[in-house]
N, C-alpha and C positions, 0 to 999 in steps of 0.2 A: 502569422508565419507558419508554414507547413512544418510538421515534425521532421526531424532528420532521421534517416534510416541508420540503424545500428550495423546492418550487414546487407550486402547485395551479392547475389550469386545466382545459382540455378537450383530448381527443384526437379528431381527426376524420379520417375516411377518406371523402372525397366528402361524402355527405349523412348518413353515420352518425357520431354524436357522443356522447361520454360524458365525465363528469367524472372527472379522474384526479389523483393526487398523485405527486410525484417525490421519492424518498428516496435518499440516497447509499448505494451498495452497499459502500463500504469505509470504514475508520476508522483513524486514527493515534492515537486517544486512549489505546489500551492500551499504547502504547510508553512506556518510561521517559523522562521529561523532567527537565531540570534548570533551576533558577533560578540567577542569578548572585548571589553574596553577598560581603559584605566580609570578607576573611580576618581582620581585626583584631577586628571586632565580631560577626560572624555575621549581620548584618542584610542583608536583601535589597537589591539595587541597583535604583534607580529612575532612569529616564531622563527628562530634561527637554528640551523643544523650545526650542532657543536659536538666535539669529541667528548665522550663521557668522562674521560680521565683528565685530559688537559684543559677542557673547558673552552678550547679555541674553536672558532667557526670553521667549518669544512666546506670547500667548494664542491659543487655538484660533480665535477669531473673526477674528484677523488673519492666519491662515494660508490661503493659496490655492495652487492648482496652477500649475506653470510648466514649459514645454517648453524644454529646454536647446538653444540654438542655437549658442552659442559659450562660451568659458571663463567669462565673466562676464555673458553675455547670455541672458535667458530671455523667452519669450513667455508673458505672464500669461493664464491662463484662469480665469474665475470659475465658481462653482458654478451660477449662473443660465445662463451660456452652455453649460455641459455639460448642464444640464437641458433646454435648448432642442433639443439635437441627440439627446438620449437616445431610443432606440427605445421606443415605447409597446408594452408587452407586450399582445398581443391575448389573452393567457391561453389560447392555443390552440396545440397541436402539430398542425400540418396535414401529413399524409403527402403528400409530393410525388412520390415514385417508389419503385420496388423494384429492388434490385440484388443480384447474387450475393454471398454473404458473402466469397468469395475475392477479390472485386474491391477490398475495403477493405484498403489497405496498413496494416500494423500500426504504422507510424510516425505515422499520422494519429490513432491512438487516444489519448484523453486520460484519461477516467475513466468507470467504470460507475455507473449508477443503476438503481433498481428503480421501475417504473411500475405502479401499482395503481389499481383503481377507488376514487374518493373518495366515501364515503358508501354508502347502501343502494341508491341508484338507479344505473342505467347498467351493471349487471353484464352484462346480455344484449348490449348494444352492444359492451362491452369484449371479451367472449368472441368475438363475430363478427370483430372486428378482429384479435384474437390468432390465432384459428384460420385466418383468411384468410392471414395472414403465414406461419403454420406450413405450411399446405397448399401454398403457393407455393415453399417452401424457399428463401426469399430474405430480405433485410433491408430493412425499410422506412426510408426516409430522409425526415426532416422537419427543422424548425427550431424552436428554443425560445429565448426571451429570458430570460436569467438575469443579474441585476445590471446591467441596462441594455445588455447586449451580446447580440447574436444568435449562437447556436451551432448548428452542424449536429449532429443527433442521429440515431443509427442504432438502430432498434428491432427486437428479435427475441424470439420466445417463450422464456420460461424457466419451466418448470413451469406454474403457474396464472397467472403474471403475465407482464410484459414486462421485458426488460432494455434500458435505454436507454444507449447509449454516446456521450459527447460526442466529436466529431471535430475535428481541427485544420483550418484553412484552408491551402491550398497555400503561401501566403507564410510560414507558420510552420514548414514542413518544409524542412530543408537538403538540397541534393542531395549524392549520395555521391561523385561523380566527383573532386572536388578532394581528397577524403580518400584515395581508393583509387588515384590515378594513379601513385604512387610504389611500389606493390606490384609486385614483380618477377614476371615470368612464368617459372615453373619447370616442368620435366617431372617427373612422378611415375611411378616404375616400377610395373609391375603387382604385383610382390612387396610393395612398400611398401604399396600400396593394399589388397592382400589381408590383410596383417597388421593394418592399421588397422581393416578391416572386422571381423576376428575380435575385436578389442578392443571394438568397438561392440556386437557380438553378446553378449559377456560382460557388458556393462554395460546392456543393454537392459532396460527395465521399463515398467510403466504409470505414468503421472504421478499420484501421490497426494500432494497438497500437505500433508496432515496428517503425512506422514513426515518433513517437513523442519522443522528447528528453527532459530530465529533465534539462532545461537550467541553473537553479540555482545550481544543483548538479555538472554540468560540469564546471560552473564558480568556484565552490569551488575546484574542482580537478585542474583546471588550476592555481588557486592562490597557492595551495600547491606545485604544480610542480615548479612554478617560485621561491617560497621562498626556496625550497629545493635546487634549483640550484644557489641560491644567487643572483637572478635577482631582479631588482627593480620593484615594481608594480605601475601601472599608475592609477590615479583616473578616474572613469568612466565619460565619457562625458554626459552632460545633454541631454535628449531626445529632438528631434526637435518637435515643436508643429505645428499643421496644421492650427491653428487659430480657433476662435470660429465660429461655423455655427449656425446662429440663426434660419433660416428657415428649418423645418424638411423635406419638400419636396426637398429643395436644397441639403440637406445632403444625402438623398436617391439617388438623381441623381448623385451626386459626387461619392458615394459609388459604384453605378452600373458602372459608367465610369471607375473607378480605377480597378474594378474586371475584366472588359472586356479587359483592357490593360494588366493585369497580367496573364490572362488565357492562352495565347499562350505559355508562357515561360515553363511551365511544360511539354508540348507536345514535345518541341525541345530537352529537356534534358531527355526525357523518356528513361529508360534503361541504363542511365549513372550515376545513383545515386550510391554513395559508399555503399558497403555492411555494414549493421548494425552489430555491435558486438553482440555476444550471451549474453543474460542477465546473470549477475553474474560473467562474466569474469573480470580479472584484468590485468593491465600492470605495468611493472616496470617504474620508472622515467627515462626518457631519457634526460641526461644533454644537455643543449642548448648552450654549451660554444664554439661552432665553430667546424670545422673539417669536415663538410659536412655530407651527409646521411650515408656513410659507417662508418665514425668515430662514429656517433651516435649509429649505430647498434652494433659496437664492444664494445663501452662503456657500452651499455645496458647489454651485456653479462657479463662483469666484475661486473656490479652493482648487477646482479642477484646472483653472488657468494658471494659478500661482504655484501650486505644490509641485515639486520635482517628481518625475515619474518613479524613481527608485523609492521614494518615501511612500508612494501609494501601495506598493506591492504587498506589504504585510497585512492589509485590511481586506478581508473577503466580502464579496457581495452576500447579503443575507436577505431572506424574505421579509424581515422586519422593516427594511427600508421602504418597500412598497406598501406595507401594512400601515406604516406611520403616515404616509401621504393619504 
């Protein structure tokens, strides 16, 4: 199913306008999520909206918003009053200025979106705006109204489309001084710095996100697999400690030595790494009740037919499935 656009409207640079659609560039739906259930019955827990004083359930029509002024004092604000001050979306992202990408402090970044032409018309105008931004090697800054609030959005070319990043307002970003003021000023010797640099060189690499695995997410998946198969779960062994290193120089030397010993290993196994599964893929649970690899594959086929779709969702496709075959 094609993703649903969060917003549709127009992108405008001076007199050049084109219809566009805004799609979220990230998703959390692939993560394992849990419901709360009653330990005694196994039924799902549902929450009711109740009056904090009387304990009686309150109908949705009788619920309004309130701004807390004091412990028991609230300023009531009705839906009509909120509608009166809501910003009318002009359905237009108008580019106000262009800034260098390095000028945008990473603390201001909220979330990324994909901006694409909406429909069959306007592709020429979209391309003109995109290539203008690309040729200037800058980021376009505009504003967009989402859920009645106006947001700053930074636009930059990404392949054939545009990536729009929502930015925070200054009042949303905390200053660092109050957090850093107690950090002591210390002198670092050249020897210590040189050793640390050697460690960095040993660990230097290109950033490849696909090489990183969400280990906690995988642990959740493994746990669910085991419980669905009726297998017992084992308590995690306590991590081994390396002992306290009092001397910082000694710690740096030990770190460098361990990195040098570990560095040849990746070179030997280069090209033999299992292929990573594509993001968002899922796998069915493979019962581990014996019967070998072929039996596991046959059982998996039967499970696909029998298991309800909703029960399949928590289990993600992993490269180990192909590896096991």
